[in-house]
C-alpha positions in Angstrom: -24.5 59.2 16.2 -26.7 57.7 18.9 -25.7 54.2 20.0 -29.3 53.0 19.7 -29.2 53.9 16.0 -25.5 52.7 15.4 -24.7 49.8 17.7 -21.3 49.3 16.0 -19.1 51.5 18.1 -16.3 51.0 20.6 -18.8 51.1 23.4 -20.8 48.2 22.0 -20.9 45.3 24.4 -19.4 41.9 23.4 -22.8 40.2 23.7 -24.5 42.7 21.5 -21.9 42.2 18.7 -22.3 38.4 19.0 -26.1 38.7 18.9 -25.8 40.9 15.7 -23.4 38.4 14.0 -25.6 35.4 14.8 -28.7 37.3 13.5 -27.0 37.5 10.0 -28.7 35.3 7.4 -26.0 35.3 4.8 -22.2 35.4 4.8 -22.2 38.8 3.1 -24.3 40.2 6.0 -21.8 38.7 8.5 -18.9 40.2 6.7 -20.6 43.6 6.7 -21.2 43.5 10.5 -17.5 42.4 11.1 -16.2 45.1 8.8 -18.2 47.9 10.5 -17.2 46.6 14.0 -13.6 46.3 12.9 -13.7 49.9 11.7 -15.1 51.1 15.0 -12.3 49.3 16.9 -9.6 50.7 14.6 -11.0 54.2 15.3 -11.0 53.6 19.0 -7.3 52.3 18.9 -6.2 55.4 16.9 -7.9 57.7 19.4 -6.2 56.0 22.3 -9.5 55.0 24.0 -8.6 53.4 27.3 -12.0 53.0 28.8 -13.1 50.4 26.3 -9.7 48.9 25.4 -10.4 45.6 27.2 -13.9 45.4 25.6 -12.5 46.0 22.1 -9.8 43.3 22.7 -12.5 40.8 23.7 -14.5 41.6 20.5 -11.3 41.3 18.4 -10.7 37.8 19.9 -14.2 36.7 18.9 -13.7 38.1 15.4 -10.4 36.3 15.2 -12.1 33.0 16.1 -14.5 33.6 13.2 -11.5 33.6 10.9 -11.2 37.3 10.1 -7.8 39.2 10.2 -7.1 41.0 13.5 -3.4 41.8 13.3 -4.1 45.5 13.9 -4.9 44.7 17.5 -1.7 42.9 18.5 -0.1 46.0 20.1 -3.3 46.5 22.2 -2.5 43.2 23.9 0.8 44.6 25.0 -0.8 47.7 26.4 -3.3 45.6 28.4 -0.4 43.5 29.8 1.2 46.7 31.1 -2.0 47.6 33.0 -2.1 47.2 36.7 -5.5 45.6 37.1 -6.3 41.9 36.9 -9.2 42.2 34.5 -7.1 44.1 31.9 -4.2 41.6 32.3 -6.6 38.7 31.9 -7.9 40.0 28.6 -4.4 40.9 27.5 -3.0 37.5 28.2 -6.0 35.8 26.5 -5.5 38.0 23.5 -1.8 37.3 23.5 -2.4 33.5 23.4 -5.0 33.8 20.7 -3.7 36.5 18.4 0.0 35.8 18.6 2.3 32.7 18.4 6.0 32.1 19.0 6.9 33.1 15.4 5.7 36.7 15.8 8.5 39.2 16.2 6.4 41.4 18.4 6.5 38.7 21.0 10.0 39.8 21.9 8.4 42.8 23.5 6.4 40.6 25.9 9.3 39.0 27.7 9.8 41.9 30.2 6.1 42.0 31.1 6.1 38.3 31.6 9.1 38.5 33.9 7.5 41.1 36.0 4.2 39.2 36.3 6.0 35.9 37.2 7.4 37.8 40.2 4.1 39.5 41.1 2.7 39.1 44.6 -0.8 38.2 43.2 -0.9 34.4 42.6 -3.7 34.9 40.0 -1.5 37.2 37.9 1.4 34.8 38.2 -1.0 32.1 37.0 -1.9 34.2 33.9 1.7 34.7 33.1 2.5 30.9 33.4 -0.5 30.0 31.2 0.6 32.4 28.5 4.3 31.3 28.7 3.2 27.7 28.5 1.3 28.3 25.3 3.5 30.7 23.3 7.0 30.3 24.7 9.8 30.5 22.2 13.4 29.2 22.6 14.7 32.7 23.4 11.9 33.3 26.0 12.5 29.9 27.5 16.2 30.7 28.2 15.3 34.2 29.6 12.5 33.1 31.9 13.5 29.5 33.0 14.9 30.7 36.4 11.6 32.3 37.3 9.6 29.2 36.4 12.1 27.0 38.3 11.6 29.1 41.3 7.8 28.9 41.1 8.1 25.1 41.2 8.8 25.6 44.9 5.8 27.9 45.5 3.4 27.1 48.3 0.3 27.4 46.2 -0.6 24.0 44.5 -2.2 25.8 41.5 1.0 27.8 40.9 3.1 24.6 41.2 0.9 22.8 38.7 1.0 25.6 36.2 4.8 26.0 36.7 5.3 22.3 36.0 3.2 22.5 32.8 5.2 25.6 31.7 8.4 23.7 32.4 7.3 21.0 30.0 7.1 23.6 27.2 10.5 25.0 28.2 12.2 21.6 28.1 10.7 20.8 24.7 11.9 24.1 23.3 15.4 24.0 24.9 16.4 20.4 25.9 19.7 21.7 27.3 17.7 23.2 30.2 16.5 19.8 31.4 19.1 19.5 34.0 17.8 22.7 35.7 14.4 21.0 36.4 15.5 17.5 37.5 15.7 18.0 41.3 12.6 20.2 41.3 10.6 17.6 39.4 11.7 14.8 41.7 10.7 16.8 44.8 7.2 17.5 43.3 6.4 13.8 43.4 6.2 14.1 47.2 3.1 16.4 47.0 -0.3 15.2 47.9 -2.3 17.3 45.5 -3.3 15.2 42.5 -3.1 18.1 40.0 0.5 18.8 41.1 1.3 15.1 40.9 0.0 14.5 37.4 1.8 17.6 36.2 5.1 16.5 37.9 4.8 13.0 36.4 4.4 14.5 33.0 7.4 16.8 33.5 9.5 13.8 34.6 8.4 12.0 31.4 9.4 14.9 29.2 12.8 15.2 31.0 13.5 11.5 30.3 12.8 12.0 26.6 15.0 15.1 26.5 18.1 14.0 28.3 19.9 10.7 29.1 21.4 12.3 32.2 17.9 13.2 33.4 16.8 9.7 32.8 19.5 8.2 35.0 18.9 10.8 37.7 15.2 10.1 37.8 15.8 6.3 37.9 17.8 6.8 41.1 15.5 9.4 42.8 12.0 8.9 41.5 11.2 5.2 41.5 10.4 5.0 45.2 8.1 8.0 44.9 6.3 6.6 41.8 5.7 3.2 43.5 4.3 5.1 46.6 2.0 7.2 44.4 0.7 4.2 42.6 0.1 2.2 45.8 -1.6 5.1 47.5 -3.9 5.7 44.6 -4.7 2.0 44.2 -5.5 1.5 47.9 -7.1 4.8 48.6 -10.7 5.0 49.8 -13.5 6.7 47.9 -12.6 10.3 47.0 -15.5 12.1 45.2 -13.2 14.8 43.6 -11.1 12.1 41.9 -13.5 9.2 41.5 -14.4 8.0 37.9 -16.7 4.9 37.8 -15.4 3.6 41.1 -11.7 4.1 40.1 -9.6 6.7 42.0 -8.0 9.1 39.5 -7.3 6.7 36.5 -5.5 9.6 34.7 -2.8 9.6 37.4 -2.7 5.8 37.3 -1.9 5.9 33.6 0.6 8.7 33.7 2.6 7.0 36.4 2.5 3.7 34.5 3.8 5.4 31.4 6.7 6.9 33.3 7.5 3.6 34.9 7.7 2.0 31.4 10.2 4.6 30.3 12.3 4.2 33.5 12.3 0.4 33.4 13.0 -0.1 29.7 16.4 -1.7 29.3 17.1 -1.5 33.1 16.8 -4.8 35.0 17.2 -3.3 38.5 14.4 -0.7 37.9 12.2 -3.4 36.3 12.7 -5.7 39.3 11.8 -2.9 41.7 8.4 -2.1 40.0 7.4 -5.7 39.3 5.5 -6.1 42.6 3.4 -3.0 42.2 2.6 -3.8 38.6 1.4 -7.3 39.7 -0.7 -5.7 42.4 -2.3 -3.1 40.0 -3.0 -5.9 37.4 -4.8 -8.1 39.9 -6.7 -5.5 42.0 -8.1 -3.3 39.2 -11.6 -4.1 38.2 -12.2 -4.7 34.5 -16.0 -4.2 34.3 -15.6 -0.4 33.8 -13.9 1.4 31.0 -11.6 3.3 33.3 -10.4 0.1 34.9 -9.7 -1.4 31.4 -7.7 1.7 30.5 -5.5 1.2 33.6 -5.1 -2.6 32.8 -4.1 -1.9 29.2 -1.5 0.6 30.3 -0.3 -1.8 32.9 0.1 -4.5 30.2 2.0 -2.1 28.0 4.4 -1.3 30.8 5.0 -5.0 31.6 5.7 -5.7 28.0 8.0 -2.7 27.7 10.3 -3.4 30.7 12.5 -6.3 31.7 9.6 -8.1 33.5 9.6 -11.6 34.8 8.1 -14.4 32.7 5.2 -14.9 35.3 4.3 -11.2 35.0 4.3 -11.4 31.3 2.0 -14.4 31.4 -0.3 -12.4 33.7 -0.3 -9.5 31.2 -1.1 -11.7 28.2 -3.9 -13.3 30.2 -5.4 -9.9 30.8 -5.3 -9.4 27.0 -7.0 -12.7 26.6 -9.9 -11.5 28.9 -10.1 -8.3 26.7 -10.7 -10.5 23.7 -13.9 -11.8 25.4 -15.2 -8.3 26.1 -18.2 -7.1 24.2 -16.6 -3.7 23.4 -15.1 -3.8 19.9 -12.5 -1.1 20.9 -11.2 -3.2 23.8 -10.9 -6.3 21.6 -9.1 -4.3 18.9 -6.5 -2.8 21.2 -6.0 -6.3 22.8 -5.3 -7.8 19.3 -2.8 -5.0 18.6 -1.0 -5.6 21.9 -0.9 -9.4 21.4 0.8 -8.8 18.0 3.6 -7.0 20.0 3.6 -9.7 22.7 4.3 -12.5 20.3 7.9 -11.3 20.0 8.2 -11.4 23.8 6.4 -14.7 24.8 4.9 -16.7 21.9 3.8 -19.6 24.0 1.7 -17.5 26.3 -0.1 -16.0 23.3 -0.6 -19.5 21.8 -2.8 -20.4 24.8 -5.4 -17.9 23.5 -5.3 -19.2 20.0 -8.9 -20.4 20.1 -10.2 -17.0 21.2 -8.2 -15.3 18.5 -9.6 -17.6 15.9 -13.1 -16.7 17.0 -12.2 -13.0 16.4 -11.4 -13.8 12.8 -15.1 -14.6 12.4 -16.2 -11.3 14.1 -18.8 -9.1 12.6 -16.5 -6.0 12.8 -14.2 -5.9 9.7 -11.3 -4.2 11.6 -11.3 -6.9 14.2 -11.4 -9.6 11.6 -8.4 -8.2 9.7 -6.3 -7.6 12.9 -7.1 -11.1 14.2 -6.2 -12.6 10.8 -2.8 -10.9 10.9 -2.3 -12.2 14.5 -3.2 -15.8 13.5 -0.7 -15.5 10.6 2.0 -14.7 13.2 0.9 -17.6 15.4 1.4 -20.2 12.7 4.3 -22.6 13.1 5.3 -26.1 11.9 3.4 -27.7 14.8 0.0 -26.0 14.5 -0.1 -25.2 10.8 -2.6 -28.0 9.9 -5.3 -27.3 12.5 -5.0 -23.5 12.0 -5.1 -23.8 8.2 -8.2 -26.1 8.5 -10.0 -23.6 10.7 -9.2 -20.7 8.2 -10.2 -22.7 5.2 -13.5 -23.8 6.8 -14.3 -20.2 7.6 -13.4 -19.2 4.0 -16.5 -21.0 2.9 -18.9 -18.8 4.9 -16.9 -15.5 5.1 -18.1 -12.2 3.6 -17.1 -11.4 0.1 -15.2 -8.3 1.2 -13.1 -10.4 3.5 -12.3 -13.3 1.2 -9.5 -11.6 -0.6 -7.4 -11.0 2.6 -8.3 -14.4 4.0 -7.4 -16.2 0.8 -4.0 -14.4 0.6 -3.1 -15.3 4.2 -4.2 -19.0 3.7 -2.1 -19.3 0.6 0.9 -17.8 2.2 0.6 -20.0 5.3 0.2 -23.2 3.1 3.2 -22.3 0.9 5.4 -21.3 3.8 4.8 -24.2 6.2 3.8 -27.1 4.0 6.1 -30.1 4.5 3.9 -32.6 2.7 3.1 -32.1 -1.0 -0.2 -34.0 -0.8 -1.4 -31.8 2.1 -0.3 -28.7 0.1 -2.3 -29.8 -2.9 -5.4 -30.6 -0.9 -5.4 -27.2 0.8 -4.8 -25.3 -2.5 -7.5 -27.3 -4.3 -9.9 -26.4 -1.6 -9.0 -22.7 -1.6 -9.3 -22.7 -5.4 -12.8 -24.3 -5.1 -14.0 -21.8 -2.4 -12.3 -18.6 -3.5 -10.5 -19.1 -6.8 -11.5 -15.7 -8.0 -9.3 -14.1 -5.3 -6.2 -16.3 -5.8 -3.3 -14.3 -7.2 -1.6 -15.4 -10.4 1.7 -16.2 -8.8 0.0 -18.6 -6.4 -1.6 -20.8 -9.0 1.6 -20.5 -11.1 3.5 -22.0 -8.2 0.9 -24.7 -7.9 1.4 -25.7 -11.5 5.1 -25.8 -11.1 4.8 -28.1 -8.1 2.4 -30.4 -9.9 4.8 -30.7 -12.8 7.5 -31.8 -10.4 5.4 -34.2 -8.3 5.0 -37.0 -10.9 3.5 -39.4 -8.3 0.7 -37.0 -7.5 -0.2 -35.9 -11.1 -3.0 -38.5 -11.4 -4.4 -37.5 -8.1 -4.2 -33.8 -9.0 -6.0 -34.1 -12.3 -8.8 -36.2 -10.8 -9.3 -33.8 -7.8 -9.3 -30.8 -10.1 -11.7 -32.4 -12.5 -14.2 -33.1 -9.7 -13.7 -29.5 -8.3 -14.2 -28.1 -11.8 -17.6 -29.8 -12.2 -18.7 -28.6 -8.7 -17.2 -25.0 -8.7 -16.7 -24.0 -12.3 -17.3 -20.3 -11.6 -13.9 -19.9 -9.8 -11.6 -18.4 -12.4 -8.2 -19.6 -11.1 -9.6 -23.1 -10.5 -10.7 -23.2 -14.1 -7.3 -22.2 -15.4 -5.4 -24.8 -13.3 -7.9 -27.5 -14.1 -7.9 -27.1 -17.8 -4.1 -26.9 -17.8 -4.0 -30.1 -15.8 -6.6 -31.9 -18.0 -4.6 -31.0 -21.1 -1.3 -32.3 -19.7 -2.5 -35.4 -17.8 -5.8 -36.2 -19.5 -5.0 -39.9 -20.0 -4.4 -40.2 -16.2 -7.9 -38.9 -15.6 -9.5 -41.3 -18.0 -7.5 -44.4 -17.1 -7.3 -43.8 -13.3 -3.5 -43.9 -13.5 -1.4 -43.4 -10.3 -4.3 -44.0 -7.9 -3.5 -43.3 -4.2 -4.7 -45.7 -1.5 -7.2 -43.2 -0.2 -8.7 -42.5 -3.6 -11.8 -44.1 -5.0 -11.9 -44.8 -8.8 -14.0 -42.5 -10.9 -15.4 -43.1 -14.3 -14.5 -40.4 -16.8 -14.6 -40.9 -20.6 -12.6 -39.1 -23.2 -15.7 -37.2 -24.2 -16.3 -36.1 -20.6 -12.8 -34.6 -20.3 -13.5 -32.6 -23.6 -16.9 -31.6 -22.3 -15.3 -30.1 -19.1 -12.9 -28.0 -21.1 -15.6 -26.9 -23.7 -17.9 -25.8 -20.9 -15.1 -23.7 -19.4 -14.3 -22.2 -22.8 -17.9 -21.1 -23.3 -18.4 -19.9 -19.7 -15.4 -17.5 -19.8 -16.1 -15.8 -23.1 -14.8 -12.5 -21.8 -11.5 -13.7 -20.3 -8.8 -14.0 -22.9 -6.3 -15.8 -20.8 -8.7 -18.5 -19.6 -10.0 -19.1 -23.2 -6.5 -19.2 -24.5 -5.6 -21.9 -22.0 -8.8 -23.8 -22.9 -7.8 -23.8 -26.5 -4.3 -25.1 -25.7 -5.8 -27.8 -23.5 -8.2 -28.9 -26.3 -5.3 -29.1 -28.7 -3.4 -31.3 -26.4 -6.4 -33.5 -25.8 -6.7 -34.0 -29.5 -3.4 -35.8 -29.3 -4.1 -37.6 -26.1 -7.6 -38.8 -27.3 -7.4 -39.3 -31.1 -11.1 -40.3 -31.4 -12.1 -36.8 -30.2 -10.0 -35.0 -32.8 -12.9 -34.1 -35.1 -15.1 -32.8 -32.3 -12.2 -30.8 -30.9 -11.5 -29.3 -34.3 -15.1 -28.1 -34.5 -14.9 -26.5 -31.1 -11.6 -24.8 -31.9 -12.8 -23.6 -35.3 -15.6 -21.7 -33.6 -13.1 -19.1 -32.6 -11.7 -18.4 -36.1 -13.9 -15.3 -36.4 -13.2 -14.1 -32.8 -12.7 -10.4 -32.5 -9.7 -11.0 -30.2 -6.7 -11.4 -32.4 -4.9 -13.8 -30.1 -7.8 -16.2 -29.9 -8.5 -16.0 -33.6 -4.8 -16.7 -34.4 -4.7 -19.7 -32.0 -7.9 -21.1 -33.4 -6.6 -20.9 -37.0 -3.2 -22.3 -36.1 -4.5 -25.1 -33.9 -7.1 -26.2 -36.5 -4.2 -26.4 -39.0 -2.2 -28.6 -36.7 -5.1 -30.9 -36.0 -6.0 -31.2 -39.7 -2.8 -31.0 -41.6 0.2 -32.0 -39.4 -0.7 -35.4 -38.0 2.9 -36.6 -38.5 4.4 -34.2 -36.0 1.3 -33.5 -33.8 2.2 -36.2 -31.2 5.7 -35.0 -30.7 4.7 -31.3 -30.8 2.0 -31.8 -28.1 3.9 -34.0 -25.7 3.7 -33.2 -22.0 5.4 -30.0 -20.9 8.9 -30.6 -19.6 9.3 -30.6 -15.8 9.5 -27.0 -14.7 12.6 -26.0 -12.7 11.0 -25.4 -9.3 14.0 -23.9 -7.7 14.6 -21.5 -10.6 11.0 -20.4 -10.6 11.0 -19.8 -6.8 14.2 -17.7 -7.1 12.6 -15.6 -9.9 9.4 -15.2 -8.0 11.2 -14.1 -4.8 13.3 -11.7 -6.9 10.1 -10.2 -8.3 8.6 -9.9 -4.9 11.7 -8.2 -3.5 11.7 -5.8 -6.4 8.1 -4.8 -5.6 8.8 -4.4 -1.9 12.0 -2.4 -2.4 10.0 0.3 -4.1 8.3 1.3 -0.9 10.8 -0.1 1.7 14.5 -0.1 2.3 16.9 -2.4 0.4 16.8 -6.1 1.3 19.2 -7.7 3.6 22.5 -8.8 2.0 24.5 -11.9 2.7 28.2 -11.8 3.4 28.8 -12.6 -0.3 27.0 -9.5 -1.3 23.8 -11.2 -2.6 20.2 -10.5 -1.5 18.8 -13.0 1.0 15.6 -14.7 -0.2 12.8 -15.9 2.2 13.9 -19.5 1.8 17.5 -18.7 2.7 18.8 -19.3 -0.8 21.1 -16.5 -2.0 20.1 -15.3 -5.4 22.8 -15.6 -8.1 23.9 -12.3 -9.7 21.3 -11.6 -12.4 21.9 -10.0 -15.8 20.3 -6.7 -16.2 16.8 -6.9 -17.6 17.2 -4.6 -20.5 14.1 -3.2 -22.1 13.3 -5.5 -25.0 12.3 -2.5 -27.2 15.0 -0.2 -25.9 12.2 2.2 -24.8 13.1 2.7 -21.2 15.8 5.4 -21.7 17.5 7.2 -24.6 20.9 6.1 -23.5 20.3 2.4 -23.2 22.5 0.5 -25.7 20.8 -1.7 -28.3 21.4 -5.3 -27.6 21.5 -8.2 -30.1 20.9 -11.0 -27.6 17.7 -13.0 -27.3 15.0 -11.3 -25.2 15.0 -12.0 -21.5 11.7 -13.1 -20.0 10.6 -11.1 -17.0 9.9 -13.1 -13.8 6.2 -12.2 -13.8 5.9 -13.6 -17.4 7.8 -16.8 -16.6 4.9 -19.2 -16.4 2.8 -17.3 -18.9 5.5 -18.0 -21.5 5.7 -21.7 -20.5 1.9 -22.0 -20.9 2.1 -20.5 -24.4 -0.2 -17.6 -23.6 2.2 -14.8 -24.8 2.6 -14.4 -28.6 5.4 -12.0 -28.5 8.5 -13.8 -30.0 9.4 -13.6 -33.6 11.7 -15.0 -36.2 14.3 -12.7 -37.9 13.1 -11.0 -41.0 14.1 -12.8 -44.1 15.5 -15.7 -42.1 14.3 -19.2 -43.1 13.4 -21.5 -40.2 15.5 -24.7 -40.0 12.6 -27.2 -39.7 8.9 -27.4 -39.9 8.8 -28.1 -36.1 10.5 -24.7 -35.5 7.7 -23.0 -37.6 5.0 -24.5 -35.5 6.8 -23.8 -32.3 7.0 -20.1 -33.4 3.3 -20.0 -34.4 2.3 -21.5 -31.0 4.7 -19.1 -29.2 6.2 -22.1 -27.3 9.8 -21.5 -26.6 11.7 -18.6 -28.1 13.7 -18.1 -31.2 16.9 -15.9 -30.9 16.9 -12.8 -33.0 19.8 -13.0 -35.4 19.5 -9.8 -37.4 19.1 -6.6 -35.4 17.8 -5.9 -31.9 15.1 -7.8 -30.1 11.6 -7.2 -31.6 9.3 -8.1 -28.8 6.0 -7.6 -30.6 6.9 -8.5 -34.2 4.9 -11.1 -36.0 6.9 -13.5 -38.3 7.3 -12.1 -41.8 4.8 -14.6 -43.2 2.0 -12.8 -41.5 3.5 -9.4 -41.1 1.3 -7.9 -43.8 -2.0 -8.4 -41.8 -1.9 -7.2 -38.2 0.5 -6.9 -35.3 -1.1 -6.5 -31.8 0.4 -6.3 -28.4 -2.4 -7.7 -26.1 -2.4 -5.7 -22.9 -5.1 -4.9 -20.3 -7.2 -2.0 -21.2 -7.0 1.0 -18.9 -9.6 3.7 -19.4 -8.2 7.3 -19.4 -10.6 10.1 -18.9 -8.6 12.9 -20.3 -10.6 14.4 -23.1 -8.3 16.0 -25.7 -9.6 14.4 -28.9 -10.2 17.8 -30.5 -6.6 18.8 -30.3 -4.7 19.2 -33.7 -1.4 17.4 -34.0 1.4 18.3 -36.5 2.8 15.9 -39.0 6.3 14.6 -38.0 9.2 13.0 -39.8 9.3 9.8 -37.8 12.4 8.3 -39.6 14.8 9.4 -42.2 18.0 7.9 -43.6 19.9 8.3 -46.8 17.5 6.0 -48.7 14.1 6.2 -46.8 11.9 8.8 -45.2 8.8 8.1 -43.1 6.3 10.7 -42.0 3.4 10.3 -39.6 0.1 12.3 -39.5 -2.3 11.9 -36.6 -6.0 11.9 -36.0 -8.0 11.3 -32.8 -11.1 9.2 -32.5 -14.0 11.3 -31.1 -14.8 10.3 -27.5 -11.7 8.1 -27.3 -8.7 10.2 -26.2 -6.5 7.2 -25.7 -6.9 6.0 -29.3 -4.9 7.6 -32.1 -5.0 6.8 -35.9 -1.6 7.3 -37.6 -1.2 7.6 -41.3 2.4 6.5 -42.2 3.8 7.7 -45.6 6.9 6.0 -46.9 9.1 7.7 -49.5 12.1 6.1 -51.4 15.0 8.6 -51.6 17.3 6.3 -53.5 17.6 6.0 -57.3 16.6 2.3 -57.2 13.1 0.9 -56.7 12.4 -1.0 -53.4 10.5 -4.3 -53.7 8.9 -6.6 -51.1 8.7 -3.6 -48.7 7.5 -4.6 -45.2 7.0 -2.2 -42.3 6.9 -3.6 -38.7 6.5 -1.9 -35.3 6.9 -2.7 -31.7 5.5 -0.8 -28.7 5.7 -1.1 -24.9 3.2 -3.3 -23.0 1.0 -0.4 -22.0 0.3 0.4 -25.7 -1.9 -1.6 -28.1 -1.0 -1.4 -31.8 -2.8 -2.5 -34.9 -1.2 -2.4 -38.4 -3.4 -2.1 -41.5 -2.2 -3.5 -44.8 0.1 -1.2 -46.8 -1.1 0.4 -50.0 1.7 -1.4 -51.9 4.8 -3.5 -51.4 6.8 -1.5 -54.0 8.4 1.9 -53.4 9.2 3.9 -56.6 12.7 5.4 -56.9 13.7 9.0 -56.3 10.5 10.0 -54.5 8.3 9.4 -57.6 5.4 8.2 -55.5 4.9 6.8 -52.0 3.3 4.0 -50.0 0.9 4.6 -47.2 -0.1 2.4 -44.3 -2.5 3.0 -41.4 -1.7 2.3 -37.7 -4.2 2.4 -34.8 -2.5 3.0 -31.4 -4.2 2.8 -28.0 -2.2 4.3 -25.1 -3.6 2.6 -21.9 -1.6 5.1 -19.8 -2.7 8.2 -21.7 -1.8 11.3 -19.8 0.8 9.4 -17.8 3.3 8.0 -20.3 3.9 9.3 -23.9 3.8 7.2 -27.0 7.0 5.4 -28.0 7.7 3.0 -30.8 10.5 1.0 -32.4 10.2 0.3 -36.1 11.9 -2.0 -38.7 11.7 -1.8 -42.4 12.8 -4.7 -44.7 12.9 -4.6 -48.5 14.8 -5.8 -51.5 17.1 -3.8 -53.8 17.9 -5.6 -57.1 17.1 -8.9 -55.3 19.3 -8.2 -52.3 17.8 -8.0 -48.8 18.1 -4.8 -46.9 17.0 -3.9 -43.3 16.6 -0.6 -41.5 15.4 0.2 -38.0 15.0 3.0 -35.6 13.2 4.4 -32.5 10.5 7.0 -32.5 10.3 9.2 -29.4 9.3 12.6 -30.9 5.5 12.0 -30.9 3.5 15.2 -30.2 2.4 15.7 -26.6 -1.1 14.5 -25.7 -1.0 11.2 -27.6 
């Protein structure tokens, strides 16, 4: 067929094929062109066409770069390598580097051709072989061809020397044992004048130092003088157009030499002393108004910080970084901040001199610079400068961007907690942070603040007055509201009567009604936040005891939540109203101030919680000689009892314990504040006093479980027939499997009782499951006063509907049903699990059965 009609043949020129491919409008057209061209090349290969072999290989390389398979042309590369002419060898080696890599077995056939070409009289063919070997050399090829490459390092031609040096780098990386063969040759190359040879030689020396300790010691003895001479000549050389970049002579050679000096001088005082002078000269003579000059200065600073430099030289390096901080280029300022963070460990005082400039970087418009500068400021803080630095950061907190407030707030809180030596200063700083960024303050921070206030009796009056004023001015900050309402509830009489006034304070006029107003406003403002509203209700209850004239008004406010859809708030409202109205005799003793919290115990628990979090992503914490973890404050944590899962749901082989539930560190203050309603009385057990009943209703304190294992989410028997809810944060799960059908299971069966569960999904709510429980009495005696209770892990919400009856007929002659609604907040990640307890009477005698359900169908 004529070529004009069929352009896809072995004789088609490369440019014609590229033009045809680029003219394609769709991927399908392109594939068709490549397929036809590939077929033509295959036909030419099978026919042994030698006239167009190099042209076909060029086209194959282009097709390969487009991502199409070209393995059928690998052997053609070897045939081109065996050709005598330079054009064929050039295409062959180019195809070898593109189409093959060191993992290909066919590469073993190339070694002999490479060896012949490395000994060729034509320097250009030698260069082709060196380029190919430097790109695809395997360990076996490196051992076979290392002598030829070593010999070429002594060649007269600079280009050949340069390529041989680069090829040697590949060989040393593949076979580090061969490093000693190249040490003397690499050292001799440093005497060359050609910059290309020099930069290749310096890179080879760097690789030798990394590969072999013996080579490192050899180069320390034989290369330092040459490196100093190279750096001095390049720094003092006159204008050379072929190497000049922005007025700097060969900055790439500068940087390579400085990096090698850093490796040679690291940990060696003699080498470091020898290169100190040239480093000082480069640092002072290099201009910093060009980017190339800044690159050299930065590398010079890195070298000074990496070797055993003198203190004066380190100060010079840090001053260079200080100049970088004033540069307009964000990249230069960012690398300067990174380097200063490393320099703090070497010379803190020198970095402290640039504290003002670093603080200005915290206010920079670039978010990356702000964050890096904030981390650097955090490292600069010590006992002597904590107050001015904290003041600067808190002042900036007022005007900082919303996106930056979270990081800034966390650092300020950490600084204040770590370095505060004065409780009054600590309180002032924390009150201001709460006022400016209370929405970003972590829970453990304001928990620690409450613990400190409960221990600082002389500052409680000052604290409640300061928080009251802050609450009126900045009531939209959530953490501020929580701390304030807690403080007003505990120390309300100090607020009204100006008790424990400090000398610097001015008296304020606050009536009992004003204090109640502040808490009521907070209660209404945070209608969606359960924790804040719960704390407001507790505060109002305590104020009813502190301020008897306001009891009626407080009762009305509290009663407004009796119909609240959130069970916890509804329950608190009903119980608190009952206390205010019916239990006047014990109200004052019940609502006394909270006992002083054990600050040391809380800090130990908090540190233990932090360590547990860090250990999940880092290595184990440091251990003291006694075998106990070291805490940040230097206190060794006492051996802790294992925190067993209260519901025995963490593993199947965990033994059931009968001891009282242990409070996790994160829930420590929550339990003290009475926010968690998870403790219960034993079924059928009568409380000893009326005070114990109220303590249980308020969830203040904990009642040990006497019958059976801990039941974390049980409600006392008096209200067990209504609802039992574990209040946890809701997590939306997008898995949509509500249409799946689930089999009925036998959840529990003993000799006397059988429980079956059937399941139904709510449309559009895959995380919610409605369970219909059926209870059957297998005994010959009727069960009376039957009560079913259930407990679930914290990631599950559970609601129990009333049972159809409290009497179970004997011998299976009838059954009792009860509905359960379960919400799995980690649907798709964790399966349902439940622990159940059934109490009933047989002929007036109390009976108790319990068990664990773990055979729920998948997908719930």
